[in-house]
KEKE-3310 file (N, C-alpha, C; in steps of 0.2 Angstrom, whole numbers, plus 5000, padded with zeros to 4 digits):
npx = (4947:4952:4961:4978:4980:4992:4997:5006:5007:5010:5011:4995:4978:4975:4978:4974:4961:4960:4966:4956:4946:4952:4954:4937:4933:4939:4949:4966:4979:4993:5010:5018:5036:5039:5047:5056:5070:5067:5072:5072:5058:5054:5059:5052:5039:5041:5045:5034:5023:5009:4990:4984:4987:4986:4990:4994:4987:4977:4968:4976:4974:4987:5000:4995:4997:4983:4980:4974:4957:4952:4963:4973:4987:5001:5014:5027:5045:5064:5072:5085:5097:5092:5083:5066:5052:5038:5024:5011:4999:4983:4967:4957:4970:4979:4968:4965:4980:4979:4969:4974:4987:4980:4976:4983:4989:4980:4970:4957:4941:4942:4956:4968:4978:4996:4999:5018:5029:5035:5027:5026:5035:5030:5027:5022:5012:5006:5000:4989:4977:4977:4969:4958:4953:4948:4942:4946:4952:4962:4981:4989:5005:5012:5028:5042:5039:5051:5044:5031:5027:5026:5017:5006:5003:5003:4992:4979:4980:4982:4994:5007:5020:5035:5051:5070:5077:5071:5062:5073:5070:5060:5049:5042:5034:5024:5014:5004:5007:5017:5024:5041:5052:5057:5073:5083:5082:5083:5095:5088:5071:5058:5042:5032:5035:5036:5044:5047:5045:5044:5042:5041:5034:5026:5016:5017:5021:5024:5026:5028:5039:5042:5034:5022:5008:4991:4984:4997:5009:5025:5041:5056:5066:5076:5090:5091:5080:5068:5050:5035:5019:5004:4985:4989:5002:5009:5000:5008:5021:5024:5027:5024:5028:5033:5043:5033:5029:5022:5017:5010:5021:5030:5046:5057:5071:5079:5088:5084:5081:5067:5063:5059:5047:5043:5049:5052:5071:5078:5092:5098:5101:5102:5113:5119:5128:5144:5159:5174:5190:5185:5173:5156:5147:5138:5132:5123:5124:5139:5137:5128:5135:5146:5143:5138:5148:5155:5160:5155:5145:5135:5135:5142:5141:5152:5156:5174:5180:5196:5210:5218:5207:5195:5188:5186:5177:5173:5170:5161:5160:5154:5161:5158:5163:5170:5184:5189:5188:5185:5195:5203:5209:5204:5187:5188:5192:5181:5172:5175:5173:5163:5158:5163:5181:5182:5175:5177:5181:5193:5195:5195:5182:5180:5167:5158:5142:5129:5125:5107:5092:5075:5067:5079:5085:5104:5113:5119:5127:5128:5142:5156:5173:5185:5198:5193:5191)
npy = (4991:5001:5017:5028:5041:5054:5065:5084:5092:5108:5105:5110:5116:5115:5104:5094:5096:5091:5076:5071:5073:5065:5052:5047:5046:5035:5027:5029:5037:5047:5056:5066:5074:5089:5095:5090:5088:5090:5081:5071:5067:5064:5051:5044:5046:5038:5024:5021:5022:5030:5033:5047:5064:5076:5092:5107:5112:5108:5092:5078:5063:5051:5037:5026:5013:5002:5000:4990:4989:4997:5000:5015:5023:5025:5030:5034:5028:5027:5019:5009:5007:5019:5019:5022:5016:5008:5010:5003:5004:5003:5006:5006:5002:5013:5020:5012:5014:5027:5028:5022:5028:5041:5037:5032:5045:5053:5062:5069:5079:5090:5093:5100:5096:5102:5097:5100:5091:5083:5080:5071:5061:5046:5051:5065:5063:5054:5061:5072:5062:5058:5067:5067:5056:5058:5067:5083:5100:5104:5111:5111:5118:5120:5118:5116:5131:5138:5151:5152:5142:5143:5152:5148:5140:5145:5152:5140:5128:5110:5098:5091:5086:5080:5083:5079:5093:5101:5104:5108:5122:5130:5130:5119:5116:5127:5116:5104:5092:5085:5074:5064:5062:5051:5052:5050:5052:5069:5067:5073:5076:5086:5082:5085:5076:5065:5052:5043:5027:5017:5013:5018:5006:5002:5011:5026:5027:5015:5011:5020:5030:5018:5008:4999:5002:4996:4983:4983:4971:4966:4958:4950:4946:4927:4932:4941:4951:4966:4962:4965:4964:4967:4980:4987:4987:4989:4985:4980:4983:4992:4984:4971:4961:4958:4963:4955:4942:4925:4922:4935:4943:4955:4960:4969:4975:4978:4978:4974:4976:4968:4973:4967:4972:4979:4985:4993:4993:5001:4996:4998:5001:4982:4985:4994:4991:4987:4980:4975:4969:4959:4962:4969:4985:4995:5010:5018:5019:5023:5037:5043:5043:5052:5061:5068:5077:5093:5098:5095:5099:5088:5075:5059:5041:5030:5014:5011:5004:4990:4986:4978:4978:4971:4983:4998:5008:5025:5042:5054:5074:5088:5104:5112:5124:5131:5136:5131:5113:5097:5084:5068:5062:5066:5064:5048:5047:5051:5041:5029:5029:5024:5016:5000:5000:4998:5002:5015:5028:5027:5037:5051:5064:5080:5091:5101:5100:5086:5075:5072:5064:5071:5070:5070:5058:5054:5052:5035:5030:5042:5047:5057:5047:5044:5046:5052:5062)
npz = (4880:4891:4886:4886:4894:4891:4900:4900:4905:4917:4936:4945:4941:4931:4927:4935:4934:4920:4924:4932:4924:4913:4922:4928:4913:4914:4912:4907:4916:4914:4922:4912:4914:4916:4916:4908:4891:4875:4867:4878:4880:4870:4870:4880:4876:4866:4871:4883:4875:4877:4872:4872:4870:4884:4883:4881:4869:4866:4868:4861:4846:4848:4840:4849:4862:4870:4889:4899:4907:4925:4923:4932:4930:4924:4929:4925:4928:4927:4936:4935:4923:4918:4906:4898:4910:4914:4927:4932:4940:4944:4949:4959:4969:4969:4978:4989:4993:4995:5007:5015:5020:5022:5032:5044:5043:5053:5041:5038:5032:5036:5033:5020:5009:5003:4984:4976:4975:4961:4949:4943:4947:4961:4974:4975:4965:4973:4981:4976:4976:4986:4994:4985:4986:5004:5000:5006:5006:4993:4983:4970:4967:4952:4955:4966:4981:4992:4999:4992:4997:5010:5009:5010:5019:5028:5027:5022:5021:5029:5026:5017:5007:5008:5000:5009:5008:5005:5014:5025:5019:5023:5038:5047:5056:5053:5048:5050:5048:5041:5027:5022:5009:4996:5001:5012:5026:5037:5057:5065:5068:5066:5076:5067:5058:5045:5042:5026:5019:5002:4985:4970:4964:4973:4974:4982:4998:5012:5020:5040:5048:5047:5050:5047:5036:5039:5036:5024:5022:5027:5024:5027:5018:5016:5008:5014:5008:5005:5006:5000:5002:5000:4996:4986:4978:4962:4945:4937:4924:4910:4902:4906:4913:4928:4945:4957:4965:4964:4976:4977:4985:4982:4975:4979:4977:4989:5002:5020:5041:5052:5066:5085:5087:5075:5066:5053:5046:5032:5023:5012:4994:4987:4974:4979:4988:4996:4992:5003:5003:5009:5015:5021:5015:5019:5010:5017:5029:5033:5029:5034:5051:5043:5038:5050:5052:5058:5047:5035:5022:5012:5007:5002:5000:4994:4983:4975:4960:4966:4965:4977:4986:4980:4980:4986:5001:4995:4997:4993:4994:4996:5004:5017:5018:5008:5010:5021:5018:5024:5032:5028:5034:5048:5043:5042:5058:5062:5054:5060:5076:5077:5068:5059:5058:5043:5038:5035:5025:5011:5001:4995:4987:4984:4980:4971:4970:4972:4961:4960:4960:4953:4966:4975:4979:4980:4966:4963:4956:4948:4951:4949:4945:4955:4945:4935:4939)
capx = (4951:4952:4965:4982:4980:4997:4994:5009:5005:5012:5006:4993:4972:4976:4983:4969:4953:4964:4964:4949:4940:4952:4948:4928:4929:4936:4956:4974:4985:5004:5013:5026:5037:5040:5057:5065:5072:5063:5072:5069:5051:5053:5057:5048:5033:5042:5045:5025:5017:5001:4986:4980:4992:4986:4994:4990:4986:4969:4970:4976:4974:4991:5000:5000:4993:4980:4981:4970:4952:4954:4971:4971:4989:5007:5019:5037:5054:5070:5075:5097:5095:5092:5078:5061:5050:5033:5023:5006:4993:4976:4959:4958:4978:4978:4964:4970:4989:4977:4966:4978:4991:4975:4970:4986:4987:4973:4969:4949:4941:4946:4962:4970:4983:4998:5006:5022:5033:5035:5021:5029:5036:5023:5026:5022:5006:4999:4998:4981:4972:4973:4965:4952:4948:4945:4938:4949:4955:4969:4981:4993:5010:5021:5035:5042:5045:5047:5039:5023:5021:5023:5011:4997:5005:5003:4979:4973:4989:4989:4995:5009:5025:5040:5058:5073:5081:5067:5063:5076:5070:5050:5046:5037:5031:5018:5008:4999:5007:5026:5026:5045:5052:5065:5082:5088:5075:5088:5096:5084:5067:5050:5039:5025:5039:5037:5049:5042:5048:5043:5044:5036:5031:5020:5011:5022:5023:5019:5028:5030:5045:5047:5030:5021:5003:4987:4985:5002:5013:5034:5044:5064:5067:5081:5097:5088:5081:5065:5048:5031:5013:4994:4984:4991:5004:5008:4999:5011:5025:5018:5030:5018:5033:5032:5045:5030:5029:5017:5010:5009:5025:5033:5054:5059:5080:5081:5088:5084:5078:5064:5062:5052:5043:5038:5047:5057:5076:5081:5102:5103:5098:5107:5119:5125:5134:5150:5163:5182:5191:5181:5167:5151:5151:5133:5136:5118:5129:5147:5133:5123:5142:5149:5135:5139:5150:5153:5162:5150:5136:5131:5139:5137:5148:5147:5162:5178:5187:5203:5213:5221:5202:5190:5183:5189:5177:5176:5167:5160:5160:5153:5162:5151:5164:5171:5190:5192:5186:5186:5202:5197:5209:5196:5185:5188:5193:5172:5165:5180:5172:5154:5155:5171:5185:5184:5167:5180:5181:5201:5199:5189:5185:5178:5165:5153:5138:5129:5120:5104:5084:5071:5067:5085:5091:5109:5112:5126:5129:5134:5145:5163:5175:5192:5204:5190:5193)
capy = (4995:5009:5024:5030:5049:5060:5077:5084:5101:5110:5106:5116:5114:5113:5098:5092:5096:5086:5070:5074:5071:5055:5047:5050:5042:5030:5024:5029:5045:5045:5061:5069:5077:5094:5096:5084:5093:5088:5070:5062:5068:5059:5043:5042:5045:5033:5021:5022:5023:5035:5034:5053:5068:5083:5100:5120:5117:5103:5084:5074:5056:5049:5032:5023:5007:5003:5002:4988:4993:4996:5002:5021:5026:5023:5031:5035:5026:5027:5012:5009:5009:5027:5017:5023:5012:5014:5008:5001:5004:5000:5014:5000:4999:5018:5023:5011:5019:5036:5027:5021:5035:5045:5035:5032:5053:5056:5064:5072:5081:5098:5097:5104:5096:5105:5095:5106:5089:5083:5077:5061:5056:5042:5053:5071:5061:5052:5069:5071:5055:5058:5074:5065:5049:5062:5076:5086:5103:5105:5114:5108:5120:5118:5116:5119:5136:5141:5158:5153:5137:5146:5156:5145:5134:5152:5149:5134:5122:5107:5092:5092:5079:5088:5080:5083:5098:5105:5102:5115:5128:5130:5134:5115:5117:5128:5113:5101:5084:5086:5070:5067:5055:5056:5051:5049:5059:5069:5062:5075:5084:5090:5078:5083:5077:5057:5047:5037:5023:5017:5014:5016:5000:5001:5017:5028:5025:5009:5012:5028:5029:5012:5003:4994:5005:4995:4981:4980:4965:4966:4951:4948:4936:4923:4933:4953:4957:4969:4961:4969:4962:4975:4977:4996:4986:4994:4976:4977:4988:4995:4977:4966:4959:4960:4960:4953:4931:4918:4924:4940:4946:4961:4960:4976:4973:4984:4976:4978:4969:4971:4971:4966:4979:4976:4992:4993:4997:4999:4997:5000:4997:4976:4983:4998:4988:4992:4973:4980:4966:4956:4965:4972:4990:4998:5018:5023:5018:5028:5044:5044:5046:5060:5069:5076:5082:5102:5101:5092:5100:5086:5067:5052:5035:5022:5009:5012:4995:4991:4979:4977:4977:4973:4989:5004:5015:5031:5048:5061:5079:5096:5108:5115:5129:5128:5137:5124:5110:5092:5080:5065:5057:5067:5058:5042:5047:5052:5035:5024:5031:5023:5010:4995:5003:4995:5004:5023:5029:5025:5042:5060:5069:5087:5092:5108:5099:5078:5071:5067:5066:5077:5072:5073:5055:5055:5046:5033:5028:5045:5050:5054:5040:5048:5045:5056:5072)
capz = (4885:4892:4885:4894:4892:4894:4902:4898:4909:4924:4941:4945:4943:4925:4926:4941:4929:4914:4926:4936:4916:4910:4922:4926:4907:4914:4909:4914:4916:4912:4920:4910:4918:4915:4916:4903:4883:4871:4866:4882:4881:4863:4873:4886:4873:4861:4877:4885:4871:4877:4866:4870:4871:4882:4882:4881:4866:4870:4867:4856:4850:4846:4839:4858:4866:4875:4894:4907:4908:4925:4924:4932:4932:4922:4930:4922:4933:4926:4936:4935:4917:4913:4900:4904:4911:4915:4935:4932:4945:4946:4951:4964:4968:4970:4983:4995:4996:5000:5010:5019:5021:5024:5043:5047:5047:5055:5038:5041:5026:5038:5031:5017:5003:5000:4982:4975:4974:4953:4947:4937:4952:4963:4977:4972:4961:4975:4985:4973:4977:4995:4992:4981:4990:5008:5000:5010:4999:4987:4981:4968:4964:4947:4961:4975:4981:4997:4999:4990:5000:5017:5015:5009:5024:5032:5029:5027:5021:5033:5028:5013:5006:5004:5002:5019:5003:5004:5021:5027:5018:5026:5043:5049:5063:5048:5046:5053:5045:5033:5024:5021:5007:4994:5003:5021:5031:5044:5060:5068:5064:5069:5078:5065:5052:5047:5037:5022:5014:4996:4981:4963:4964:4978:4974:4985:5004:5012:5029:5040:5051:5051:5056:5039:5035:5038:5024:5023:5028:5028:5026:5025:5012:5016:5008:5016:5005:5009:5004:5002:4999:4998:4989:4983:4973:4955:4943:4930:4920:4904:4896:4905:4917:4937:4951:4960:4964:4962:4980:4977:4989:4980:4978:4981:4979:4995:5009:5027:5043:5054:5073:5088:5086:5066:5061:5047:5044:5028:5024:5006:4987:4983:4971:4984:4995:4995:4998:5001:5007:5010:5021:5017:5020:5016:5012:5019:5037:5033:5027:5043:5052:5038:5040:5058:5053:5056:5038:5027:5019:5008:5007:4996:4998:4986:4980:4968:4959:4970:4964:4982:4989:4978:4979:4993:4999:4990:5000:4988:4999:5000:5005:5023:5016:5002:5009:5025:5017:5027:5029:5024:5041:5049:5044:5042:5066:5064:5056:5068:5081:5076:5065:5060:5056:5037:5035:5035:5014:5012:4998:4996:4982:4986:4976:4972:4971:4972:4957:4960:4955:4958:4974:4982:4980:4976:4958:4963:4947:4941:4956:4942:4950:4958:4941:4929:4939)
cpx = (4950:4960:4970:4983:4989:4997:5001:5007:5009:5008:5000:4985:4970:4976:4980:4963:4955:4962:4956:4944:4942:4949:4938:4929:4933:4945:4962:4975:4994:5006:5015:5030:5039:5051:5062:5061:5066:5065:5070:5063:5048:5054:5057:5041:5032:5042:5035:5019:5008:4998:4983:4985:4985:4989:4991:4986:4978:4971:4971:4976:4984:4989:5003:4999:4989:4981:4975:4964:4952:4959:4970:4977:4998:5011:5024:5043:5059:5076:5083:5099:5096:5087:5070:5059:5043:5030:5014:5003:4987:4970:4961:4963:4976:4975:4964:4974:4983:4973:4971:4986:4987:4974:4976:4990:4985:4969:4959:4948:4941:4951:4963:4978:4987:5003:5009:5028:5031:5030:5020:5032:5030:5022:5022:5013:5001:4995:4990:4977:4971:4969:4960:4948:4948:4943:4943:4950:4959:4971:4985:4997:5016:5029:5036:5046:5044:5044:5033:5022:5021:5020:5004:5000:5002:4989:4980:4977:4987:4992:5000:5016:5028:5046:5065:5076:5075:5063:5064:5074:5063:5052:5042:5035:5022:5014:5009:5003:5013:5027:5035:5048:5058:5071:5080:5087:5086:5087:5090:5079:5061:5050:5033:5028:5038:5038:5043:5044:5042:5042:5040:5029:5023:5016:5012:5020:5021:5019:5030:5032:5043:5040:5025:5013:4997:4984:4992:5007:5022:5036:5051:5066:5075:5090:5095:5087:5070:5057:5039:5023:5008:4993:4984:4996:5002:5003:5003:5020:5022:5022:5024:5022:5030:5039:5040:5028:5023:5013:5011:5017:5029:5039:5057:5066:5084:5082:5091:5083:5074:5063:5061:5048:5039:5040:5054:5062:5076:5091:5100:5097:5103:5114:5121:5127:5140:5156:5171:5185:5189:5174:5164:5149:5143:5134:5132:5123:5134:5143:5132:5127:5143:5143:5133:5143:5151:5157:5160:5146:5133:5135:5136:5143:5146:5156:5167:5179:5191:5205:5216:5213:5197:5187:5183:5181:5180:5171:5165:5156:5159:5154:5157:5154:5174:5183:5192:5189:5188:5190:5199:5204:5205:5191:5183:5191:5186:5168:5171:5175:5167:5156:5165:5177:5185:5181:5174:5181:5191:5203:5193:5190:5181:5174:5157:5145:5136:5123:5112:5097:5081:5067:5072:5088:5096:5108:5123:5133:5133:5138:5150:5168:5179:5194:5202:5191:5198)
cpy = (5001:5011:5025:5036:5051:5067:5079:5093:5104:5107:5114:5116:5114:5106:5092:5091:5090:5081:5069:5068:5067:5054:5044:5048:5035:5026:5032:5034:5041:5053:5061:5076:5084:5099:5095:5092:5086:5080:5065:5066:5064:5051:5039:5043:5037:5025:5019:5023:5024:5033:5041:5055:5074:5089:5107:5118:5109:5094:5080:5068:5055:5041:5027:5014:5005:5001:4994:4993:4991:4998:5012:5026:5023:5029:5030:5033:5023:5022:5014:5011:5014:5024:5020:5018:5014:5009:5007:5002:5006:5009:5011:5000:5009:5022:5018:5014:5026:5033:5023:5023:5039:5044:5033:5038:5056:5061:5065:5076:5091:5101:5097:5104:5100:5099:5099:5099:5089:5079:5072:5058:5054:5049:5061:5068:5060:5057:5068:5066:5054:5061:5071:5059:5053:5064:5081:5091:5101:5108:5111:5115:5117:5115:5117:5126:5138:5148:5155:5147:5138:5151:5153:5140:5139:5152:5145:5129:5119:5102:5092:5086:5083:5079:5085:5090:5102:5107:5110:5121:5131:5130:5125:5112:5121:5125:5108:5093:5085:5075:5069:5057:5056:5052:5050:5056:5059:5066:5069:5080:5081:5085:5078:5080:5065:5055:5043:5030:5018:5017:5015:5011:4999:5009:5020:5025:5020:5009:5018:5026:5020:5007:5004:4997:4999:4991:4978:4976:4966:4962:4952:4939:4934:4928:4941:4954:4961:4964:4963:4964:4967:4975:4987:4994:4987:4986:4974:4982:4985:4985:4972:4962:4961:4960:4957:4942:4930:4922:4931:4947:4952:4962:4968:4978:4979:4978:4980:4973:4973:4968:4969:4970:4981:4983:4991:4994:4996:5002:5001:4999:4989:4980:4991:4995:4986:4987:4976:4974:4960:4955:4968:4980:4992:5009:5020:5022:5024:5034:5048:5049:5054:5066:5074:5079:5090:5104:5100:5093:5097:5080:5061:5047:5029:5020:5009:5003:4996:4989:4977:4974:4974:4975:4996:5008:5022:5037:5052:5066:5086:5099:5108:5126:5128:5132:5134:5117:5103:5089:5075:5059:5058:5064:5053:5041:5045:5046:5028:5024:5028:5017:5006:4997:5004:4999:5016:5023:5030:5035:5048:5063:5074:5089:5097:5106:5090:5078:5068:5072:5071:5078:5070:5065:5055:5048:5043:5037:5035:5050:5051:5050:5046:5048:5051:5060:5072)
cpz = (4887:4887:4890:4888:4893:4892:4904:4902:4915:4930:4940:4944:4934:4924:4930:4939:4923:4919:4930:4928:4912:4917:4928:4919:4908:4911:4911:4913:4915:4914:4914:4913:4911:4912:4911:4897:4879:4869:4871:4883:4874:4869:4878:4883:4870:4865:4880:4883:4871:4870:4864:4870:4874:4885:4883:4874:4866:4870:4860:4853:4844:4846:4846:4856:4873:4883:4897:4907:4918:4932:4926:4930:4926:4926:4930:4928:4927:4927:4934:4929:4916:4908:4904:4907:4915:4919:4931:4935:4944:4948:4959:4968:4974:4977:4989:4997:4996:5005:5019:5023:5026:5034:5045:5049:5050:5049:5041:5031:5030:5036:5026:5013:5000:4991:4979:4973:4962:4952:4944:4942:4957:4969:4979:4967:4967:4983:4984:4976:4984:4997:4990:4985:4999:5006:5005:5000:4999:4985:4977:4964:4957:4951:4965:4975:4987:5000:5000:4994:5010:5016:5012:5017:5031:5033:5027:5024:5026:5034:5018:5011:5003:5003:5008:5010:5005:5013:5025:5027:5019:5033:5045:5052:5057:5048:5053:5053:5039:5032:5023:5015:5003:4996:5010:5023:5035:5051:5063:5066:5068:5070:5073:5056:5051:5038:5034:5021:5010:4992:4973:4964:4969:4982:4981:4997:5004:5019:5029:5047:5054:5050:5048:5038:5039:5033:5021:5025:5023:5028:5022:5022:5015:5015:5009:5014:5006:5005:5008:5000:5004:4994:4986:4979:4967:4951:4942:4930:4914:4901:4897:4911:4923:4940:4955:4957:4965:4971:4984:4982:4980:4979:4976:4979:4986:4999:5014:5034:5046:5058:5080:5086:5081:5063:5058:5046:5037:5025:5018:4997:4987:4980:4972:4988:4994:4998:4996:5008:5014:5011:5016:5021:5016:5016:5016:5027:5039:5032:5031:5047:5048:5040:5046:5058:5051:5047:5034:5028:5017:5005:5003:4996:4992:4985:4974:4968:4965:4969:4971:4985:4986:4977:4989:4992:4999:4996:4996:4992:4999:5005:5011:5021:5013:5000:5014:5023:5020:5025:5032:5033:5047:5052:5041:5055:5066:5064:5061:5072:5084:5076:5063:5058:5047:5033:5032:5030:5017:5006:4998:4993:4985:4980:4978:4974:4968:4968:4960:4956:4957:4967:4979:4984:4975:4974:4962:4958:4945:4944:4950:4944:4948:4951:4938:4932:4941)
residu = (MET:ALA:GLN:LEU:VAL:ALA:ILE:ASP:LEU:PRO:GLY:GLY:GLN:ALA:PHE:VAL:ASN:ALA:LEU:ARG:SER:VAL:TRP:LEU:ARG:GLY:ASP:ALA:VAL:LEU:PRO:ILE:ASP:GLN:ARG:LEU:PRO:ALA:PRO:ALA:ARG:GLN:ARG:LEU:ILE:ASP:ALA:LEU:GLN:PRO:THR:ARG:ILE:VAL:ASP:ALA:SER:GLY:GLU:HIS:THR:VAL:ASP:GLY:ARG:GLU:VAL:LEU:ASP:GLY:ASP:ALA:LEU:VAL:MET:PRO:THR:SER:GLY:SER:THR:GLY:THR:PRO:LYS:GLY:VAL:VAL:HIS:THR:MET:ALA:ALA:LEU:GLU:ALA:SER:ALA:HIS:ALA:GLY:ASN:GLN:ARG:LEU:GLY:ILE:THR:ALA:ASP:ASP:HIS:TRP:LEU:ALA:CYS:LEU:PRO:LEU:ALA:HIS:ILE:GLY:GLY:PHE:THR:VAL:ILE:THR:LYS:ALA:PHE:VAL:ALA:GLY:THR:GLY:LEU:THR:VAL:LEU:PRO:GLY:PHE:ASP:ALA:ALA:GLU:VAL:THR:ARG:LEU:ALA:ARG:SER:ASP:VAL:THR:ALA:VAL:SER:LEU:VAL:PRO:THR:ALA:LEU:ALA:ARG:ILE:ASP:PRO:ALA:LEU:PHE:ARG:VAL:ILE:LEU:LEU:GLY:GLY:SER:ARG:PRO:PRO:ALA:GLN:ARG:PRO:VAL:ASN:CYS:ILE:ALA:THR:TYR:GLY:LEU:THR:GLU:THR:GLY:SER:GLY:ILE:ALA:TYR:ASP:GLY:ILE:ALA:LEU:ASP:GLY:VAL:GLU:LEU:ARG:ILE:ALA:ALA:ASP:GLY:GLU:VAL:LEU:VAL:ARG:GLY:PRO:MET:LEU:MET:ARG:ALA:TYR:ARG:ASP:GLY:SER:THR:THR:ILE:ASP:THR:GLU:GLY:TRP:LEU:HIS:THR:ASP:ASP:ILE:GLY:THR:ILE:ASP:ALA:GLN:GLY:ARG:LEU:GLN:VAL:GLN:GLY:ARG:ARG:GLY:ASP:MET:ILE:VAL:THR:GLY:GLY:GLU:ASN:VAL:TRP:PRO:ASP:ALA:VAL:GLU:ALA:VAL:LEU:ALA:ARG:SER:ALA:ALA:VAL:ALA:GLU:VAL:ALA:VAL:ALA:GLY:VAL:ASP:ASP:PRO:GLU:TRP:GLY:GLN:ARG:VAL:VAL:ALA:TRP:VAL:VAL:PRO:ARG:ASP:ALA:THR:ASN:PRO:PRO:ARG:LEU:ALA:ASP:LEU:ARG:ALA:LEU:VAL:ALA:GLU:GLU:LEU:ALA:ALA:PHE:MET:ALA:PRO:LYS:GLU:LEU:VAL:LEU:VAL:ASP:ALA:LEU:PRO:ARG:THR:ALA:LEU:GLY:LYS:VAL:GLN:ARG:HIS:ALA:LEU:ALA:PRO:PRO:SER:ALA:ARG)
# end
């Protein structure tokens, strides 16, 4: 049986060295998010049970649980409950994901990957595996720093993975290729920015600009759920459970469509759909329209229980100018120009910031209900 080694180090050469050492022994790694406070870090350790921990003081044996031979990564994910889970990937799956992504991007040994997203998230970690598999140069930073990313792009870095908030802080033209994930991509983006779709369970992005990578199969179930099959899928969760059915299809819990050209369009998470007055409203569609308002800097849309409508559509907005915030009537009119009138927000909540994950995804469950403000 292989060991599970928690790497409790910031992004940098020490992390890369520890990763190589663990994998050369045939063991698996568990990246620890350096931003976690001590109680949350301990909950993660208790839940995922590594057998060893590598930190700044060295490597230590702890009371944990081994993994199967061939396992290479246990990636933490909190899911919707906040309880730490671990997605287990084999080395074969990580290599399949890296090969497919590099091939689609045209990565060669002359490229140089930059990892500047959190390594305790699949989108940040798999930059390293892409570099390992392709034999490219690799630079790993402890986090995103616009000035440092710009400096490196002006030297020899050619490829990077970013989230939209980071993209907005650099000159995209400095890179040959940019993978963009984490949250909804901007409506207008440079041609070298590739929007990715994937989950921790899919081993990073499996569709680039909506088109499945080679070796990936996509299918839409009868209820609209996106199903994925391919060699890069997880083996299981750390507790042994799985969302992969007996035919090898991963059930994503995302709802989407595939057009005649084979392009995937994800409408949102199944649980995000708002049912108002018997009509279905996808928050992503409403957010995309509201984001085009000159008065809106950031926006999130969710449903709030309503005695008359079942749920009402509410928009949480960070104004571009706090002294001149958008008006609900104007936002409703904007939505009604492009979408059905029932999709327009019935309430507007002005906020200073939206709750987001480390990769920029809005945490809808953390939006404060209007009555609580």
